[in-house]
C-alpha positions as CSV (number, residue, x, y, z in Angstrom):
1,X,3.7,-29.1,-6.9
2,X,3.7,-25.3,-6.6
3,X,0.4,-25.0,-8.3
4,X,-1.4,-27.6,-6.1
5,X,0.1,-26.2,-2.9
6,X,-0.7,-22.6,-4.0
7,X,-4.4,-23.4,-4.6
8,X,-4.8,-25.3,-1.3
9,X,-3.1,-22.4,0.6
10,X,-5.4,-19.8,-1.0
11,X,-8.5,-21.6,0.2
12,X,-7.4,-22.8,3.7
13,X,-3.9,-21.5,4.4
14,X,-3.1,-25.1,5.2
15,X,-0.8,-27.3,3.1
16,X,-0.5,-31.1,4.0
17,X,3.1,-32.0,4.6
18,X,2.5,-35.1,2.5
19,X,2.5,-33.0,-0.7
20,X,6.1,-31.8,-0.1
21,X,7.2,-35.3,0.8
22,X,5.6,-36.9,-2.3
23,X,7.0,-34.4,-4.8
24,X,10.4,-34.3,-3.1
25,X,10.4,-38.1,-3.1
26,X,9.7,-38.2,-6.8
27,X,12.6,-35.8,-7.3
28,X,14.9,-38.1,-5.3
29,X,13.9,-41.1,-7.4
30,X,14.5,-39.2,-10.6
31,X,18.0,-38.3,-9.4
32,X,18.7,-41.9,-8.5
33,X,17.5,-42.9,-12.0
34,X,19.7,-40.2,-13.6
35,X,22.6,-40.5,-11.2
36,X,25.3,-40.4,-14.0
37,X,24.4,-36.7,-14.6
38,X,24.7,-35.7,-11.0
39,X,27.6,-33.4,-10.1
40,X,29.1,-31.8,-7.0
41,X,26.9,-28.8,-7.7
42,X,23.8,-31.0,-7.1
43,X,25.1,-32.6,-3.9
44,X,26.3,-29.4,-2.3
45,X,23.1,-27.6,-3.1
46,X,20.8,-30.4,-1.8
47,X,22.8,-30.7,1.5
48,X,23.0,-26.9,2.0
49,X,19.4,-26.3,1.3
50,X,18.4,-29.2,3.5
51,X,20.4,-27.8,6.3
52,X,18.8,-24.3,5.9
53,X,15.3,-25.9,5.9
54,X,16.0,-27.8,9.1
55,X,17.7,-24.8,10.7
56,X,14.8,-22.4,10.2
57,X,12.4,-25.0,11.7
58,X,14.6,-25.7,14.7
59,X,15.2,-22.0,15.3
60,X,11.4,-21.4,15.0
61,X,11.9,-18.9,12.1
62,X,9.3,-20.8,10.1
63,X,7.1,-23.9,10.5
64,X,7.8,-27.5,9.6
65,X,5.8,-27.1,6.4
66,X,8.2,-24.3,5.3
67,X,11.2,-26.5,6.0
68,X,9.7,-29.3,3.9
69,X,9.0,-26.8,1.1
70,X,12.6,-25.7,1.0
71,X,13.9,-29.3,1.1
72,X,11.5,-30.3,-1.7
73,X,12.6,-27.4,-3.8
74,X,16.2,-28.2,-3.2
75,X,15.7,-31.8,-4.4
76,X,13.5,-30.8,-7.4
77,X,15.6,-27.8,-8.5
78,X,19.0,-28.2,-7.0
79,X,21.0,-26.6,-9.9
80,X,19.8,-24.1,-12.5
81,X,22.4,-22.7,-14.9
82,X,25.1,-24.3,-12.6
83,X,24.4,-21.9,-9.8
84,X,24.8,-23.8,-6.6
85,X,22.4,-21.9,-4.3
86,X,19.6,-21.4,-6.9
87,X,16.8,-22.9,-4.7
88,X,17.6,-20.8,-1.7
89,X,18.2,-17.6,-3.7
90,X,15.0,-18.2,-5.6
91,X,13.0,-18.6,-2.4
92,X,14.6,-15.6,-0.8
93,X,14.1,-13.3,-3.8
94,X,10.5,-14.5,-4.3
95,X,9.9,-13.7,-0.6
96,X,11.4,-10.3,-1.1
97,X,9.0,-9.6,-4.0
98,X,6.1,-10.7,-1.9
99,X,7.2,-8.5,1.0
100,X,7.5,-5.4,-1.3
101,X,4.0,-6.1,-2.7
102,X,2.5,-6.4,0.8
103,X,4.3,-3.2,1.9
104,X,2.7,-1.2,-0.9
105,X,-0.7,-2.8,0.0
106,X,-0.4,-1.6,3.6
107,X,0.7,1.8,2.6
108,X,-2.3,2.3,0.3
109,X,-4.7,1.0,3.0
110,X,-3.3,3.2,5.7
111,X,-3.3,6.3,3.4
112,X,-6.9,5.6,2.5
113,X,-7.7,5.2,6.2
114,X,-6.1,8.6,7.0
115,X,-8.0,10.3,4.2
116,X,-11.3,8.8,5.2
117,X,-11.0,9.5,8.9
118,X,-9.0,12.8,8.6
119,X,-6.8,11.8,11.5
120,X,-3.2,10.5,11.9
121,X,-3.1,6.8,11.9
122,X,-1.9,4.9,15.1
123,X,-2.7,8.0,17.2
124,X,-4.1,5.6,19.8
125,X,-0.7,4.0,20.3
126,X,0.5,6.8,22.5
127,X,3.3,4.8,24.2
128,X,4.9,3.7,21.0
129,X,7.9,5.5,19.4
130,X,7.8,7.3,16.0
131,X,10.1,4.6,14.6
132,X,7.7,1.8,15.5
133,X,4.8,3.7,14.0
134,X,6.8,4.2,10.8
135,X,7.5,0.5,10.6
136,X,3.8,-0.3,11.4
137,X,2.7,2.0,8.6
138,X,4.6,-0.3,6.2
139,X,3.6,-3.6,7.7
140,X,0.2,-3.5,9.3
141,X,-3.3,-2.0,8.6
142,X,-6.7,-1.8,10.2
143,X,-8.6,-5.1,9.6
144,X,-11.3,-5.1,7.0
145,X,-14.4,-7.2,7.5
146,X,-13.7,-9.4,4.5
147,X,-10.2,-10.5,5.7
148,X,-10.2,-14.0,7.0
149,X,-6.6,-14.8,7.5
150,X,-4.7,-12.2,9.5
151,X,-2.4,-11.9,12.5
152,X,-3.2,-9.3,15.2
153,X,-0.6,-6.6,15.5
154,X,-1.7,-5.4,18.9
155,X,-0.3,-6.9,22.1
156,X,-3.7,-6.8,23.7
157,X,-6.7,-5.5,21.8
158,X,-8.7,-5.2,25.0
159,X,-6.3,-2.6,26.6
160,X,-7.2,1.0,27.0
161,X,-6.3,3.2,24.0
162,X,-3.4,5.0,25.7
163,X,-1.8,1.6,26.7
164,X,-1.9,-0.1,23.3
165,X,1.3,-1.4,21.9
166,X,2.5,-3.2,18.7
167,X,3.5,-6.8,18.4
168,X,4.9,-8.0,15.1
169,X,5.1,-11.5,13.6
170,X,3.5,-13.3,16.5
171,X,1.8,-16.5,15.4
172,X,0.1,-16.7,18.8
173,X,-2.0,-13.7,17.7
174,X,-3.3,-15.5,14.6
175,X,-6.9,-14.9,13.9
176,X,-8.7,-17.8,12.3
177,X,-12.0,-18.2,10.5
178,X,-13.6,-19.7,13.6
179,X,-12.6,-16.8,15.9
180,X,-15.5,-14.5,16.7
181,X,-13.3,-11.4,16.2
182,X,-13.1,-12.3,12.5
183,X,-16.7,-11.0,12.0
184,X,-16.4,-7.9,14.1
185,X,-15.3,-4.5,13.0
186,X,-13.6,-3.3,16.2
187,X,-10.7,-1.4,14.5
188,X,-8.1,-4.1,15.2
189,X,-4.8,-3.6,13.5
190,X,-3.5,-6.7,11.8
191,X,-0.7,-8.1,9.6
192,X,-1.4,-10.0,6.4
193,X,-0.9,-13.7,6.0
194,X,-0.8,-13.6,2.2
195,X,-1.5,-16.8,0.2
196,X,1.4,-18.8,-1.2
197,X,0.2,-18.0,-4.7
198,X,1.8,-14.5,-4.5
199,X,5.1,-16.1,-3.4
200,X,4.9,-18.7,-6.1
201,X,4.4,-16.0,-8.7
202,X,7.7,-14.6,-7.7
203,X,9.3,-18.1,-7.9
204,X,7.9,-18.5,-11.4
205,X,9.1,-15.2,-12.6
206,X,12.6,-15.8,-11.3
207,X,12.8,-19.3,-12.8
208,X,11.7,-18.1,-16.2
209,X,13.7,-14.8,-16.2
210,X,16.8,-16.2,-17.9
211,X,14.7,-17.5,-20.8
212,X,12.7,-14.3,-21.0
213,X,15.9,-12.2,-21.2
214,X,17.4,-14.6,-23.7
215,X,14.3,-14.1,-26.0
216,X,14.3,-10.4,-25.6
217,X,18.0,-9.9,-26.0
C-alpha cells in the first residue's frame, strides 16, 4: 500500500482515495477472519486512530486523503509489540523525520542563496519581524525552475518589495504544474510539498527499528 501510494504521489502528488479504502478494507476482512486473536489493544487503537483521522479532516488540519491514510494504517497496523498507539506514533514520528529533513534542505538552499548573491536573505520583507524571518529561513526558500510542486510563501507576489509579507502553510497558494508561474524565475519564495516517499521512508525505518536493534544488540 505504502509503496504504490508513494510512487503515485512522487509523480503527480495525487493519491486516489480508493487505494486507502481497498487496503483498509482488506485489513478489516483479515481481522474478521482472525477475530479470535483480536484484543482490547486492537479495538482501542483502531477506534482512537479513526477518531484522530476524522478530527484532522474536520478541523482542516489535513485533507480527506490524509484521514483515509491514518484510518487505513490503523486497521492494517493497529498493534505492534502491544503498543496501543503505534500507528499514530509511527505517523507522527515519521512526519517529524520528514520535517527535519526539509528544514536542513531549506537551510542549505538559503545559505547557498546568500553566498551567491552576497546579500541578506529576505531583505525585501521589510515589514516582517526578525522572528518570522528566522522561521522562514528554516521553512521556505527561493523557488528553483525545476520545482513543480510548491506552495507560495508570499501573501501576494505582486506587491511592492517593501510591502511583502510571509504566509505559511496556505494550500490556497499552491502552485501547480499548469500554473504559468511554475516556468518563471521571478524570485518567488516557496515552501516544499515533499513527496510521500520521504514520509514512507520514515515509517519503514520506525517499523523495522525494533528488529534492527534486536539484531545489533
